N, C-alpha and C positions, 0 to 999 in steps of 0.2 A: 762242332757247329759248322753248317754248310755256308757257302758263300752268299746265298740269298738271305739267310738270317743275319749274317754279318752286315750286309748292305742295309737291311732294314734298321739294325741297331745304329749303324753309322749315320743314317739319315735322321734318326731320332736324336742322336747326340748333336748333329748339326743344328737341328731346330732349337735344342736347349741352349747351345752356345750362342746362337744368334739372338735369341730372346734375352739372355742374360747380358750380352753385350749392349743390346738396346737399352736395358734398364740402367746399366752403368753409364752409358753416354748421357742418358737423360739426367742422371744424378749429377754428372759434371756440368751439364747445362743449368741445372737448378742452382748449383753452387755459384756459378758465374752470374746468374740473374739476381742472386741475393746480394751481389756487390762485394764479394770477398776481396779484400785488399791484395794487391800483388805482393807475393812473397810471404804472406801470412800463412799460418798453419790452418788447414781445413780439417774438419772432423768428418770421416767417411759416414755416409748414410747407412742406417741399419737396413736389414732385409725387409722389415715391415715398411719402412719409408720407401724403399725401392718398389715394393709391390703396390704401393698406393699411388705411384707416379702415373700420369696419363700417358697414352700412346703419343709419341712425338708427332708434331704437325709440320712446323716449318722445315724440319729436317727429314720429312717423310720420304721413305724410299720410293713411294709411288710416283714422286715427281723428281727423283734423283737421276743423275747421269746414267748412261748405258753401262759404264764400267763402275762398279762399286768395290773399291779396294779398302785397305786398312784405314785410309783417310776418311772414309764415309762414316758418319756418326751412327747411322742405323741401317745395317744391312737388312734386307727383307726377311722377316720371320717366316717360318714354314707354315703354310696354310693347308696344303693337301697335295696329293700326287696328281700328276697329269695322267692321261690314259697310260696303262702299264708301259713303263719306259722301255722294257726289253722287247716289246712287241708293238711297234707303232701301228696305229690303226690304218689299214690300207684304204685305197680309194674304192670307188664303186665298181672297178673292173673285176671281173670274175674269170676264173680259169675253168677249163672244161669239166672239172669235177663238181662244179656248182657252188663252191665256197668262195670267199673273197680271195682275190689274187694277191699273193705275198709280194712285198716290195722287192725289186731286183737288188742284188748285192754286187758291189764293185770291188774287186780285190785292190787293196791298198788305200781304200777310202773308209771312213767311219761307217758303221752299219746304221744307216738312216734311210728313211723313205724320202728320197730326194724329190719325188713327185709332189710333195706337200709344199715345196718352195714356190711352185708356179702352177697351182691346181686349176681345173676348169672353172669358168665363171669368174676368175680373178685376173686382174691386170697388174703387171709388175711395173713400178715406177721407173723413170729413166735413170735415177741414181741407184736403183736396186735396193733401196731401203725398205720399201713398202709394197705389199700386195693389197689390192682393194677390190671389193665386189659390191655391186648393187642388186644382187639376186634377191628377188622378192621374198623367197621362203626363209632367208636368213634374218630378215627383219620382222617377220610375222609369226615365226615359230620359235619359241624359246628352246625347245628340244633340239632343233636343228642348229641353233646358234651355240648351245652348250657343246654339242658333239663336235662342231667345228673348232671351238676354242680348245677343247681337250686334245683334239687331233693335232692342231697346229702347235701346241705346246710340246709335242714330242720331238720336235727338231729345233736345234739351237740357232742363234744368229751366227753370222760370219764375222768374227772380229779379225782385224788385220793390223799390220804395221806398215806405214808408208814412210820412206826415208828419201828426202829430196835434197840434193846439194846444188847450189847455183852461185854464180859470181856475177855481180852487177852493182848498180848504184844503190839498190835497196834489197832487203831480203826477199821481196816478192817480185823482183824484176831481174832481168839478165838471163843469160843462157844457162840452161840446166845441164850440169855435168853428169849427174846420175839421178835416177828416180826408180827406186825398187820397192816392191811390195811383198809381204809375207802373210800367209794365211794361218791364223791361230785356231781355227775351228776344231782341228783334230785334238787340241788340248782339252776340250770339253767333253769328249765322248770316249770313255774307256773301252777297251776291246771286249771285256766281259760286260754285256748289257745289264747284268744284275748289280754291277757296281756303280751305275749311274746315280747322280745325286740331284737331278733336276726336279723341280716341283712348281706348282701353281701357287700364286700368292695374290689374295684380294686386298683391296684397300681396307684398312682397319679404322676403328673409331677414332675420331679426332685428327685423322690424316687429311691433308689438303690434296684434292684431286678433282678432276672433272667428273662429277657425279650425276650428270644429266643436265647440266646447265652450260652456258656459254663462257663461264668463268670458273676457276678452281674454287672449291668450297669444302667444308667439313660436314656438310649435310646434303642429302639425307643419308641415313644409315639403313642397311637392310640386313636381314638374317635369313638363313636358309641352309640347306644341305650343300655339300660340295664346296665348302669353304666360302660360300656366298656367290659362287659363279652362277648357280641356278637362279638365285634370287635376283641378281643384277640382270641376267638375261631376260627374266620375266618382266622386270621393270622397263627395260629397253623396248621390248616388244609392245608393251602396253602404252608406251609414250606416243601421243598423237601428234607430235611435232612434225611440221612439214619437211624439215631436214634434221636428221639425227644420225649419229655414227657411234659404233661400238668398236673399241680398239683393244687388241692384245699386243703387249710389248714384251719382247724378249730381252733380258738383261744378263750381264755376266758379273759375278761377284768374286771377291777375294783374289783377283789377278792384280799383281803389283806393276802397273804400267809405268809408274814413276821410276822404279828400279830398272826396268828394261830400257827406258829412255836414257837413263844415266849411263848404262853400259854401252849403248849405241853411240852416244856422244863421246865417251872416252875412247872408243875404238876409232872414230873419225879423227879426233884430235891426234891420236897416235900415228895416223897416216899423214899428218901434216897437210890436211886439206885447207887451202887458203880461203875458201868461200864460206857462205852461211849454210847451215844445215837445219832443215825442218823435219821433226819427227812427230808423227801423229798416229792415232789409233782409231781410225774410222770403223764403223760397223755397218754391214749391209744385212738385208733380210731380217730386220728386227721389229717390223710392225705389220700387223694384220688388221685391216680396217673393213668393217661391214657398214655400209650406208644404205638407207632406204632408197628405193628406186626413184629416179628422176620423174617428177610429175609431168613435165613437158619435155625438156631437154636439159643438157648439162649447164647451158648458159643461164636458163631460168632458175635452176636449182642453186647455182652459185650466187646469183643476185639475191634470191630469197634468203639464202644462208647469211649473206653479208648484212642485209638490213634487218632481218628478223632474228638472226643469231642461230648458229648450228648448236644443237644439243649434243654434247659429247659425253661419252661414257668411257673414260680411261681409268678403269678400276681393277684391271687384271694384268698381272705380269707372269711370264714364264721365266723363272729364275734358274740360271745355269751356273752353278758354282765351279770355278776353276779349282778351288780347294775348300776344305771344310772350314778353315779359319784364315785370317789374314797372314801374310808372310811374316815369319818370325815367331808365331804363336806355338806354344808347346802342344804337341799332339796333333799338329796339322797333317792332313792327308790330302794329296792332290788327286784330281780325277785321273790324270795321266802321268804327268811329271812336273817337277818344280820349275820355277823360273830359272834357277841356277843351272839345272840339268839342260833345259832347253837352250840356254845361252851357250853352254859349253859345246853343244852339238851344232849350233848355227852361226857362231861368230866367225868361223873360217869361211863358210860360203858367203856370208854377208860381206866380209872384207874383200873377198874375191870379186863379188858383184860390183862393189863400189870402186875398186881399183881398176876394173875393166870398163867402168862407166856404163853399167847396165841401165837399160830403160825397159823395165818390165818386172815379172815375177821372179822371185828366188824360190825354187822348188826342191823336192826331194832329189831330183836329178843332180842339183848342185851339191847337195850333201853327199850323194853317192860318189860323185867325182872327187870330192874332197877326201872321202874315206879310201877310195880305190886308187886315185892318181896323185893325191896330195897337192892338188892345184893351188890352194891358198898358200901352202908352204913355199911353193916355187916362186911366188911373187917377190919382187925386190922390196927391200925394207922401205925405200922411199919411192913413192909413186910420182911419175912425171905428169903433173896436172896441166902442162902447157901454159901458153901465155895468158895474161889477164884479158878479160873481154872488155 
C-alpha cells in the first residue's frame, strides 16, 4: 500500500473517530440532562440511540475555541478536503512557460504557499490574526469566493506559545524578567505532503453559528456539493444586505495545550523563579474575511453595520489536526510529533531562554546550540534573579 493510499485511509479513520466521539459526548450530555444522580449507575446508550441523537448545538465546534483538544466535547467532523493539500493552489502569477507559477520553497520551513497569508487585495490586521478584503468580485461571484476559501484552507494558522515572567504588585504589573515565544506551526505540516490531515468543515444541522444574521442561530440550513461550501457561498452572494461578511476560520484540533502549560510551569518552578508566570497559546493568521465593498466609505459602512446590523456568515472552518485523536487515545497518530517528543527537544532551549532573561523568540538556532554546545546544561542549577522590583 503506497503512502497516498495510507493517508486517505488515515483521514477516513479520523473522520469516523471524530464522528463517533461526537455521538459519545452527546450521549454523556443526554445522560446529564436527564438528571442522573451523582454516583448512581448509568446505562450506556445503545448504538440505535446514539444514531438518533441530534447534532450538538451549544457545544458546537463551529463556535468553539481555536484550540480543540481532548477537553472539547465535539471536535469538528470531517466534511470534505480542501484544495489538494499536497499542491496548494498558486496565485495568479505565471512563469514564462505559461502555466501557474509554483509557490517558492524555503529550506527549513514547512512546504506551504506563504503568499496566501497576505495575498493581493487583502489587508492584514495589526494583531496579525485576520486578513480582510472588500474586493467586489469576491462578494458577487460564488465561484470566486469558493475558489478563495479552498485556496486559503491549504495553509494553517500560526499557533504559538507565549511565556512571560514578571515581578510586581500584581500579575499584570511590574518589570518583565523574561518574555519568550515559540512557533508551533511546523507541528501541523508533515514533511510528506501526502500525510497531511487538514480538511474543510461546514456548519451542520442544529449547530449554532452566524448563518447570515447579526446573531448566532441554528437556521437557515443549506445543502449542496463541496460539503456545503458552494451552497453557503451562493447564499452569501445572493444576500442583498448593505453590509455582509463571509468568514473562513482556521482551527487546530487534538493539541493538548493544558499538558504543555503544565510542563512549562513545572520547569519554571524548578528554576525557583520568584515572580508570577503567564503562559498563553495565542494564534495568528486564523481568519479570512470577505466583506462587500464600502458603499461610500469605511465610516459610513461601519455606521450602517452598527445600526442595521452586519450579516455574518461564519459557517466554514479549515481544520488542522495536530493528531488524529486526543492525547492518550489508543492508536493516536500525530501529524509531525507528539507533545512529549516536542517537549523533550525544547525544554532545554526554553530553560536557557528563561534563565538568560530572553525577550523574544526561541528558535531552531537555540535548539541547535543546545545540541551542539550543550548551553542549557552549562547553566547553574540556581538562577540569580536579582533583587525584587
